[in-house]
C-alpha positions as CSV (number, residue, x, y, z in Angstrom):
1,M,-32.6,20.7,-30.3
2,R,-35.7,18.7,-29.5
3,R,-35.1,14.9,-29.8
4,T,-37.0,11.7,-29.0
5,A,-35.9,9.8,-26.0
6,A,-34.6,7.0,-28.3
7,R,-32.4,9.5,-30.1
8,I,-31.2,11.1,-26.9
9,L,-30.2,7.7,-25.5
10,V,-28.3,6.7,-28.6
11,D,-26.5,10.1,-28.7
12,Q,-25.4,9.5,-25.1
13,L,-24.0,6.1,-26.1
14,V,-21.9,7.8,-28.8
15,V,-20.8,10.5,-26.4
16,H,-19.5,7.8,-24.0
17,G,-17.5,6.1,-26.8
18,V,-19.7,3.1,-27.7
19,D,-18.6,2.0,-31.2
20,A,-20.2,-1.5,-31.2
21,A,-23.3,-3.1,-29.7
22,F,-24.7,-6.7,-29.6
23,C,-28.4,-7.4,-29.8
24,V,-31.3,-9.6,-30.5
25,P,-33.9,-7.2,-31.9
26,G,-37.3,-7.0,-30.2
27,E,-40.5,-5.0,-30.6
28,S,-40.1,-3.4,-27.2
29,Y,-37.2,-1.2,-28.2
30,L,-37.9,-0.4,-31.9
31,G,-37.3,3.3,-31.4
32,V,-33.7,2.7,-30.1
33,L,-32.9,0.3,-33.0
34,D,-34.1,2.9,-35.5
35,A,-32.0,5.6,-33.8
36,I,-28.9,3.3,-33.9
37,A,-29.3,3.0,-37.6
38,D,-28.4,6.7,-38.0
39,S,-25.5,6.5,-35.6
40,P,-21.8,5.4,-36.0
41,I,-22.4,2.4,-33.7
42,R,-21.9,-1.0,-35.4
43,L,-24.8,-3.2,-34.4
44,Y,-24.3,-7.0,-34.5
45,T,-27.2,-9.3,-34.3
46,A,-26.6,-12.5,-32.3
47,R,-28.9,-15.6,-32.5
48,H,-29.6,-15.8,-28.8
49,E,-29.7,-13.2,-26.1
50,A,-27.2,-15.1,-24.0
51,G,-24.8,-14.9,-26.9
52,A,-25.3,-11.2,-27.3
53,A,-24.7,-10.6,-23.6
54,N,-21.5,-12.8,-23.6
55,M,-20.3,-10.9,-26.7
56,A,-20.8,-7.6,-24.7
57,D,-18.9,-9.1,-21.8
58,A,-16.0,-10.1,-24.1
59,Y,-16.0,-6.5,-25.5
60,G,-15.7,-5.2,-21.9
61,K,-12.8,-7.5,-21.1
62,L,-10.9,-6.6,-24.3
63,T,-11.4,-2.9,-24.2
64,G,-11.9,-2.0,-20.5
65,R,-15.0,0.0,-21.7
66,P,-18.6,-1.1,-21.1
67,G,-19.8,-3.7,-23.6
68,L,-23.3,-2.8,-24.8
69,C,-26.1,-5.3,-25.1
70,L,-29.7,-4.7,-26.2
71,V,-32.5,-7.3,-25.6
72,T,-36.2,-7.3,-25.5
73,R,-38.6,-7.8,-22.6
74,A,-38.8,-10.8,-20.2
75,P,-37.7,-13.7,-22.4
76,G,-34.9,-11.7,-23.8
77,A,-33.9,-10.4,-20.4
78,T,-33.9,-13.8,-18.8
79,H,-31.8,-15.2,-21.6
80,A,-29.3,-12.4,-21.3
81,S,-29.1,-12.7,-17.5
82,V,-26.4,-15.4,-17.7
83,G,-24.1,-12.8,-19.4
84,V,-25.0,-10.3,-16.7
85,H,-24.1,-12.7,-14.0
86,T,-20.8,-13.5,-15.7
87,A,-20.0,-9.8,-16.0
88,Y,-20.8,-9.4,-12.3
89,Q,-18.6,-12.3,-11.1
90,D,-15.9,-11.5,-13.6
91,S,-15.9,-7.7,-12.7
92,T,-16.5,-6.8,-16.4
93,P,-18.0,-3.4,-17.3
94,L,-21.3,-3.9,-19.2
95,V,-24.5,-2.0,-19.9
96,L,-27.6,-4.0,-20.7
97,L,-30.6,-2.1,-22.3
98,V,-33.8,-4.0,-21.9
99,G,-37.2,-3.1,-23.4
100,Q,-40.1,-2.8,-21.0
101,V,-43.9,-2.6,-21.3
102,P,-45.4,0.9,-21.5
103,R,-45.6,2.8,-18.3
104,R,-49.4,2.7,-18.1
105,H,-49.3,-1.1,-18.1
106,L,-46.7,-1.5,-15.4
107,G,-47.8,-3.5,-12.4
108,R,-50.5,-5.4,-14.3
109,E,-48.3,-8.4,-15.3
110,A,-48.7,-7.2,-18.8
111,F,-47.3,-9.2,-21.7
112,Q,-43.7,-10.0,-21.0
113,E,-43.5,-7.7,-18.0
114,L,-40.9,-8.2,-15.3
115,D,-39.5,-6.0,-12.5
116,Y,-35.9,-5.7,-13.7
117,A,-34.7,-3.9,-10.5
118,R,-35.8,-7.0,-8.5
119,M,-34.7,-9.5,-11.1
120,F,-31.1,-8.1,-11.6
121,G,-30.7,-6.8,-8.1
122,E,-28.3,-9.7,-7.1
123,M,-26.3,-9.7,-10.3
124,A,-25.9,-6.1,-11.3
125,K,-24.2,-3.1,-9.8
126,W,-27.3,-1.0,-10.6
127,A,-30.6,-1.6,-12.2
128,T,-32.9,1.2,-13.1
129,V,-35.8,2.4,-15.3
130,A,-35.5,5.2,-17.9
131,D,-38.9,6.7,-17.5
132,D,-38.1,10.4,-18.3
133,A,-36.7,11.5,-21.6
134,G,-35.2,14.7,-20.2
135,A,-33.2,12.8,-17.6
136,L,-31.6,10.3,-20.0
137,P,-28.2,12.1,-20.3
138,E,-27.8,12.1,-16.5
139,L,-29.0,8.5,-16.2
140,V,-26.8,7.1,-18.9
141,S,-23.7,9.0,-17.6
142,H,-24.3,7.5,-14.2
143,A,-24.6,4.0,-15.7
144,F,-21.3,4.3,-17.5
145,H,-19.6,5.7,-14.4
146,T,-21.0,2.9,-12.2
147,A,-20.0,0.2,-14.7
148,T,-16.4,1.3,-14.8
149,S,-15.6,2.7,-11.4
150,G,-14.4,0.8,-8.3
151,R,-15.0,-2.8,-9.0
152,P,-16.3,-2.8,-12.6
153,G,-19.5,-4.6,-13.4
154,P,-22.8,-4.6,-15.2
155,V,-25.6,-2.1,-15.2
156,V,-29.2,-2.7,-16.4
157,I,-31.4,0.0,-17.9
158,A,-35.1,-0.8,-18.6
159,L,-36.6,1.2,-21.4
160,P,-40.5,1.5,-21.3
161,E,-41.8,1.2,-24.8
162,D,-43.8,4.5,-24.7
163,V,-40.9,6.5,-23.3
164,Q,-38.8,6.0,-26.4
165,A,-41.1,8.3,-28.4
166,D,-41.3,11.1,-25.8
167,E,-39.5,14.2,-26.8
168,A,-37.3,16.6,-24.7
169,E,-34.9,19.4,-25.2
170,V,-31.8,18.6,-23.2
171,E,-28.0,18.8,-23.5
172,D,-25.7,15.8,-23.9
173,A,-23.6,14.7,-20.9
174,A,-19.9,14.9,-20.9
175,P,-18.0,11.6,-21.6
176,Y,-17.6,9.5,-18.6
177,Q,-14.4,9.2,-16.6
178,V,-13.2,6.2,-14.8
179,A,-12.8,6.8,-11.1
180,Q,-10.4,4.5,-9.3
181,A,-8.7,5.0,-5.9
182,S,-5.0,5.3,-5.6
183,P,-3.1,3.9,-2.5
184,A,-2.0,6.1,0.2
185,P,1.8,6.4,0.3
186,A,1.8,5.1,3.9
187,D,-0.1,2.0,2.8
188,V,2.5,1.2,0.0
189,D,5.3,1.8,2.5
190,R,3.7,-0.6,5.0
191,A,3.1,-3.3,2.3
192,L,6.8,-3.1,1.3
193,E,7.8,-3.3,5.0
194,L,5.9,-6.5,5.3
195,L,7.5,-8.0,2.2
196,V,11.1,-7.1,3.0
197,P,11.7,-9.8,5.7
198,A,9.5,-12.4,4.0
199,E,11.2,-15.7,3.1
200,R,8.3,-17.2,1.1
201,P,6.2,-14.3,-0.3
202,L,3.7,-14.8,-3.1
203,I,1.8,-12.3,-5.3
204,V,-1.6,-13.3,-6.6
205,V,-3.1,-11.1,-9.4
206,G,-6.7,-11.1,-10.4
207,G,-10.0,-9.2,-10.4
208,G,-11.3,-6.6,-12.7
209,G,-9.9,-3.2,-13.8
210,W,-6.5,-4.6,-14.9
211,S,-4.3,-3.2,-17.6
212,E,-1.3,-4.2,-19.7
213,Q,0.9,-1.7,-17.9
214,A,-0.2,-3.1,-14.5
215,G,1.1,-6.5,-15.7
216,R,4.4,-5.0,-16.6
217,D,4.7,-3.1,-13.4
218,V,4.0,-6.1,-11.3
219,L,6.5,-8.3,-13.1
220,A,9.2,-5.6,-12.9
221,F,8.6,-5.4,-9.1
222,A,8.5,-9.2,-8.7
223,E,11.6,-9.9,-10.8
224,A,13.7,-7.2,-9.0
225,S,12.4,-8.4,-5.6
226,Q,12.5,-12.1,-6.2
227,I,8.8,-12.8,-5.5
228,P,6.9,-15.4,-7.5
229,V,3.6,-14.4,-9.1
230,A,0.5,-16.6,-9.5
231,A,-2.6,-15.8,-11.5
232,S,-6.1,-16.2,-10.1
233,F,-8.8,-18.2,-11.8
234,R,-8.9,-17.4,-15.5
235,R,-6.7,-14.3,-15.2
236,Q,-3.6,-16.0,-16.7
237,D,-3.1,-13.2,-19.3
238,Y,-2.6,-10.6,-16.5
239,V,1.2,-11.2,-16.6
240,D,3.5,-12.7,-19.1
241,N,3.6,-16.4,-18.4
242,G,7.2,-16.5,-19.8
243,S,8.5,-14.4,-16.9
244,R,11.0,-16.2,-14.7
245,V,8.8,-15.3,-11.7
246,Y,5.6,-16.7,-13.1
247,A,4.5,-19.6,-10.9
248,G,1.2,-20.6,-12.6
249,P,-2.6,-20.3,-12.3
250,L,-4.8,-20.9,-9.3
251,T,-7.4,-22.8,-11.2
252,I,-9.5,-25.9,-11.4
253,G,-7.1,-28.9,-11.5
254,M,-4.4,-26.8,-9.8
255,D,-0.9,-28.0,-9.7
256,P,-0.6,-29.6,-6.2
257,K,2.9,-28.0,-5.8
258,L,1.5,-24.5,-6.5
259,A,-1.3,-25.2,-4.0
260,Q,1.3,-26.1,-1.4
261,R,3.2,-22.9,-2.3
262,V,0.1,-20.9,-1.4
263,R,-0.2,-22.7,1.9
264,D,3.5,-22.2,2.7
265,A,3.6,-18.5,1.8
266,D,4.5,-16.3,4.8
267,V,3.3,-13.1,3.1
268,L,0.6,-13.1,0.5
269,L,0.0,-10.0,-1.6
270,A,-3.5,-10.3,-3.2
271,L,-3.7,-7.7,-5.9
272,G,-7.2,-7.1,-7.3
273,T,-8.4,-10.6,-6.6
274,R,-11.2,-11.5,-4.1
275,L,-9.4,-14.8,-3.4
276,G,-12.5,-16.7,-4.3
277,E,-13.5,-20.3,-4.0
278,I,-11.7,-21.7,-7.0
279,A,-8.4,-19.9,-6.4
280,T,-8.3,-21.0,-2.8
281,Q,-9.6,-24.6,-3.3
282,Q,-12.8,-23.9,-1.4
283,Y,-11.1,-21.5,1.0
284,S,-8.7,-24.2,2.2
285,L,-5.4,-22.6,0.9
286,V,-6.2,-19.3,2.4
287,E,-8.5,-19.9,5.3
288,P,-11.0,-17.2,6.5
289,P,-11.4,-15.3,8.5
290,R,-7.8,-14.9,9.6
291,P,-5.4,-16.6,7.2
292,R,-2.2,-18.3,8.3
293,Q,-0.4,-16.1,5.8
294,T,0.3,-12.4,6.4
295,L,-2.3,-11.0,4.0
296,I,-1.9,-7.7,2.1
297,H,-5.2,-7.4,0.3
298,V,-5.5,-4.7,-2.4
299,H,-9.0,-4.2,-3.9
300,A,-10.8,-1.4,-5.6
301,D,-14.0,-2.1,-3.7
302,P,-13.8,-1.2,0.0
303,G,-16.8,-3.5,0.6
304,E,-14.7,-6.4,-0.4
305,L,-12.0,-5.8,2.1
306,G,-12.9,-7.6,5.3
307,R,-15.9,-9.3,3.7
308,V,-14.2,-12.8,3.8
309,Y,-10.7,-12.2,5.1
310,E,-9.3,-10.2,7.9
311,A,-6.2,-8.9,6.2
312,E,-3.1,-7.7,8.0
313,L,-3.1,-4.7,5.6
314,P,-6.3,-3.9,3.6
315,I,-5.7,-1.3,0.9
316,V,-8.5,0.4,-1.2
317,S,-6.9,0.9,-4.6
318,G,-7.3,0.1,-8.2
319,S,-4.8,-2.6,-9.3
320,P,-3.0,-0.4,-11.9
321,Q,-2.6,2.4,-9.4
322,F,-1.1,0.1,-6.8
323,A,1.1,-1.7,-9.2
324,A,2.5,1.6,-10.4
325,A,3.4,2.6,-6.9
326,L,5.4,-0.5,-6.1
327,R,9.2,-0.1,-5.5
328,P,11.6,-3.0,-5.6
329,V,12.7,-4.4,-2.2
330,D,15.7,-6.3,-1.1
331,P,15.4,-9.8,-2.6
332,G,17.2,-11.2,0.3
333,G,17.6,-15.0,0.1
334,R,14.5,-15.7,-2.0
335,K,16.3,-16.8,-5.2
336,A,15.8,-20.5,-4.5
337,W,12.1,-19.9,-3.6
338,V,11.5,-18.2,-6.9
339,E,13.5,-20.7,-9.0
340,E,11.7,-23.7,-7.4
341,A,8.3,-22.1,-8.2
342,R,9.3,-21.6,-11.8
343,R,10.7,-25.1,-12.2
344,D,7.4,-26.5,-10.8
345,Y,5.4,-24.5,-13.3
346,L,7.5,-25.6,-16.3
347,A,7.3,-29.2,-15.1
348,N,3.5,-28.9,-15.0
349,L,3.5,-28.1,-18.7
350,E,4.6,-31.7,-19.3
351,H,1.9,-34.4,-19.4
352,P,1.6,-38.1,-18.9
353,R,0.4,-40.3,-21.7
354,L,-3.4,-40.7,-21.6
355,P,-5.7,-43.1,-23.6
356,G,-6.6,-42.2,-27.1
357,D,-4.9,-41.4,-30.5
358,L,-5.7,-37.7,-30.0
359,E,-4.5,-36.0,-26.8
360,L,-5.8,-32.6,-25.9
361,A,-2.5,-31.9,-24.1
362,E,-0.7,-32.3,-27.5
363,V,-3.2,-30.0,-29.2
364,L,-2.6,-27.3,-26.6
365,A,1.2,-27.8,-26.7
366,Y,1.1,-27.2,-30.5
367,L,-1.0,-24.0,-30.0
368,R,1.4,-22.9,-27.3
369,K,4.2,-22.9,-29.8
370,R,2.3,-22.0,-32.9
371,L,0.1,-19.1,-32.0
372,P,1.4,-15.5,-31.9
373,D,1.6,-13.7,-28.6
374,D,-1.5,-11.6,-29.4
375,A,-3.7,-14.6,-30.3
376,V,-6.9,-14.8,-28.3
377,L,-8.0,-18.1,-26.7
378,T,-11.5,-18.4,-25.5
379,N,-13.4,-21.2,-23.7
380,G,-16.7,-21.8,-21.8
381,A,-16.9,-24.4,-19.0
382,G,-16.2,-28.1,-18.7
383,N,-13.3,-30.5,-17.9
384,Y,-11.7,-29.7,-21.3
385,T,-10.8,-26.2,-19.8
386,V,-8.4,-27.8,-17.4
387,W,-6.2,-28.6,-20.4
388,C,-6.6,-25.1,-21.7
389,H,-5.4,-23.5,-18.5
390,R,-2.6,-26.0,-17.7
391,F,-1.0,-26.5,-21.1
392,Y,-1.3,-23.1,-22.8
393,E,0.8,-20.0,-22.0
394,F,-0.5,-16.4,-22.2
395,R,2.1,-13.7,-23.1
396,R,0.0,-10.6,-23.4
397,Y,-2.9,-9.0,-21.6
398,G,-6.3,-9.3,-23.4
399,T,-5.6,-12.8,-24.8
400,Q,-7.7,-15.0,-22.4
401,L,-11.5,-14.8,-22.6
402,A,-13.0,-17.2,-20.1
403,P,-15.9,-16.9,-17.6
404,C,-14.8,-16.8,-14.0
405,A,-18.5,-17.4,-13.2
406,G,-18.1,-20.8,-14.8
407,A,-21.0,-20.5,-17.3
408,M,-21.2,-22.9,-20.3
409,G,-21.6,-21.5,-23.8
410,Y,-19.3,-18.5,-23.3
411,G,-16.4,-19.4,-25.7
412,I,-18.0,-19.0,-29.1
413,P,-19.8,-15.7,-28.5
414,A,-16.6,-14.3,-26.9
415,A,-14.5,-15.5,-29.9
416,V,-17.0,-13.9,-32.3
417,A,-16.8,-10.5,-30.5
418,A,-13.0,-10.7,-30.3
419,K,-12.7,-11.3,-34.0
420,L,-15.2,-8.6,-34.9
421,L,-13.4,-6.0,-32.7
422,Q,-9.8,-7.0,-33.7
423,P,-10.0,-8.9,-37.0
424,E,-6.2,-8.9,-37.4
425,R,-5.7,-11.2,-34.5
426,V,-5.9,-15.0,-34.5
427,V,-8.9,-16.0,-32.3
428,V,-9.3,-19.7,-31.2
429,C,-12.2,-21.1,-29.2
430,V,-11.8,-24.4,-27.4
431,S,-15.2,-25.9,-26.6
432,G,-16.4,-29.2,-25.2
433,D,-19.2,-31.1,-27.0
434,G,-21.7,-30.2,-24.4
435,D,-20.5,-26.6,-24.1
436,F,-20.6,-26.2,-27.9
437,L,-24.2,-27.1,-28.2
438,M,-25.2,-24.3,-25.8
439,S,-24.0,-21.6,-28.2
440,G,-22.8,-23.2,-31.4
441,H,-25.6,-21.4,-33.2
442,E,-23.5,-18.2,-32.9
443,L,-21.4,-19.7,-35.8
444,A,-24.2,-18.2,-37.9
445,T,-23.4,-14.8,-36.5
446,A,-19.7,-15.4,-37.2
447,V,-20.4,-16.3,-40.9
448,Q,-22.8,-13.4,-41.4
449,H,-20.3,-10.9,-40.1
450,G,-17.2,-12.5,-41.5
451,A,-15.6,-13.3,-38.1
452,A,-13.0,-15.9,-39.1
453,I,-12.6,-17.7,-35.8
454,V,-11.3,-21.2,-35.3
455,V,-13.5,-23.4,-33.1
456,L,-12.0,-26.7,-31.7
457,V,-14.9,-28.9,-30.5
458,V,-13.5,-31.5,-28.0
459,N,-15.9,-34.4,-28.4
460,N,-15.8,-37.1,-25.8
461,G,-19.6,-37.9,-25.9
462,M,-20.4,-36.7,-22.4
463,L,-20.6,-33.9,-19.9
464,G,-17.2,-34.5,-18.5
465,T,-17.1,-32.4,-15.4
466,I,-20.3,-33.8,-14.0
467,R,-19.3,-37.3,-15.0
468,M,-16.0,-36.9,-13.1
469,H,-17.8,-35.8,-9.9
470,Q,-20.3,-38.7,-10.3
471,E,-17.6,-41.3,-10.7
472,R,-15.6,-40.0,-7.7
473,Q,-18.6,-39.9,-5.4
474,F,-20.9,-42.7,-6.6
475,G,-18.8,-44.9,-9.0
476,R,-21.2,-44.4,-12.0
477,G,-22.6,-41.7,-14.3
478,V,-26.2,-40.5,-14.6
479,A,-27.6,-38.3,-17.3
480,T,-24.2,-37.3,-18.6
481,E,-23.9,-39.3,-21.8
482,L,-24.4,-37.3,-25.0
483,V,-25.6,-38.4,-28.4
484,N,-24.0,-35.7,-30.6
485,P,-24.7,-34.5,-34.1
486,D,-22.1,-34.7,-36.9
487,F,-20.2,-31.6,-35.9
488,V,-18.3,-31.4,-39.2
489,A,-21.6,-31.5,-41.2
490,L,-23.1,-29.0,-38.8
491,G,-20.2,-26.6,-39.2
492,R,-20.4,-26.9,-43.0
493,A,-24.2,-26.3,-42.8
494,Y,-23.4,-23.0,-41.1
495,G,-21.0,-22.1,-43.9
496,C,-17.8,-22.8,-42.0
497,H,-14.7,-24.7,-43.1
498,A,-14.9,-28.0,-41.1
499,A,-12.9,-31.1,-40.6
500,L,-12.5,-34.1,-38.3
501,V,-9.2,-34.8,-36.4
502,E,-8.7,-38.1,-34.7
503,R,-4.9,-38.4,-34.3
504,N,-2.1,-36.2,-32.8
505,E,-0.1,-36.2,-36.0
506,D,-3.1,-34.9,-38.0
507,F,-3.8,-31.8,-35.9
508,P,-1.1,-29.4,-37.1
509,A,-2.0,-29.7,-40.8
510,A,-5.8,-29.5,-40.0
511,F,-5.3,-26.4,-37.9
512,E,-3.2,-24.6,-40.5
513,E,-5.8,-25.3,-43.1
514,A,-8.5,-23.9,-40.8
515,L,-6.4,-20.8,-40.2
516,A,-5.9,-20.3,-43.9
517,A,-9.6,-20.8,-44.8
518,G,-10.4,-17.1,-44.6
519,R,-13.8,-17.9,-42.9
520,P,-15.0,-19.3,-39.7
521,A,-13.7,-22.8,-39.2
522,L,-14.6,-25.8,-37.0
523,L,-12.4,-28.8,-36.1
524,E,-14.0,-31.7,-34.3
525,L,-11.4,-33.3,-32.0
526,R,-12.4,-36.9,-31.2
527,V,-10.9,-37.7,-27.8
528,D,-11.1,-40.8,-25.7
529,P,-13.7,-40.5,-22.9
530,E,-11.3,-42.4,-20.6
531,A,-9.1,-39.2,-20.6
532,I,-11.4,-37.4,-18.2
533,T,-8.7,-35.2,-16.6
534,P,-5.0,-34.6,-17.3
535,R,-4.1,-36.5,-14.1
536,A,-6.6,-39.4,-14.1
537,T,-8.6,-41.7,-16.3
538,L,-12.3,-42.5,-15.9
539,S,-11.5,-46.0,-14.8
540,Q,-9.1,-44.8,-12.2
541,L,-11.7,-42.4,-10.8
542,R,-14.2,-45.3,-10.7
543,R,-11.8,-47.5,-8.8
């Protein structure tokens, strides 16, 4: 059958299992939009391309399949680039389709023209141009294989406007298959040999390409072998935080006792994680190039092994494949090591009294006890996230949506995508006041599509992370004070249920009312700006 390139492209998306896509419409890809209208793909219109890209990233995290985002030429592409960068650093499978000027105009700096291969070269696994209708099945197949295989990540396809109307007679490709390496039996045996005599071993899980079964396999091995497990930055849902071997997250505001535990480890099994800057406290806990710890580094990308660290045993393998190959080893005398790690983690859930009638630690403690195990918690970036990571517990995989790349404005789009994909689950976004105003407009998307998320806006009237650094280094703040709108009135203007909370004792009832509203809800949490971190006040930092 002879088809237009736009129809061929959309048919390939359906072949590869795309059931939802996120976009901001543009005149540069009208043919594709029209073809989607006749397909089974659910198309959601975001209010900003960054929101659409972050929604696609959340889709990729939740499903393990590439999230699909469609944006128009240069302004749309540059707006969406923050989501592409997040997907790259977070190892999330994503496919971005970008409209492009007609082929005959290329190279003239035509209206909204950009070279997308150059632009996305540092933040995508592959960036290409679809300039031949007949080659689209092959090109799209390669894009999906690239996005999901090895270390997952984003792929960008530019669509010249005139190509979309070209016609070709070509067969559809077969559905993509994820290609991941499995460990050699000799490598697994060697890893276990290194762990057997260890007195202070530690497992760190992270990276992309994880699965719920991988979490179960790792915990079964760790519990039988008496080895504590830590989660890398914003990967806390990789294992059940209720396990007796869970030792906590390697995150911003890390528990000093956990940091010391990483330093003191004699054998470190890094499973899937790159052991990046945040998880290693600027590479001080695990020092490159040759760490003090005996390092077993398992990663799906052979290019990552040896890139920063010279491991005692580098292993090319997908994380689920390696986790499934683990066999329990003699726990030896490690019981005290594991129990101490667990006690330190539980102690870190407690918090000192901080200034203000409403304490974010109390809010998170309530959510920790109240929310079901499959509830999804999302956030963007800012000091408020330190409370989210320290005082909440994740029990199931696929319940934490947070940008490892550290981009602000992620939480609300991610929450919208999660609720649209899995409407039966409770989805809560925690956002700072500065963070909220970078993507709060996506509440309009939530209302339009009936995504009944609950957004908690932590309002302290400033950009807290930058203010914290300023006070530590210079003893004063510059350009970090915020004059905010009335968040409750703003939420209601979008069509949300909205309320103000100013005291600890008022939060439970307000939250239950928000959950029961049956529509998107916003709670403004007024917190004292003195409570700058869970461990220090603003005045203490200044002194």
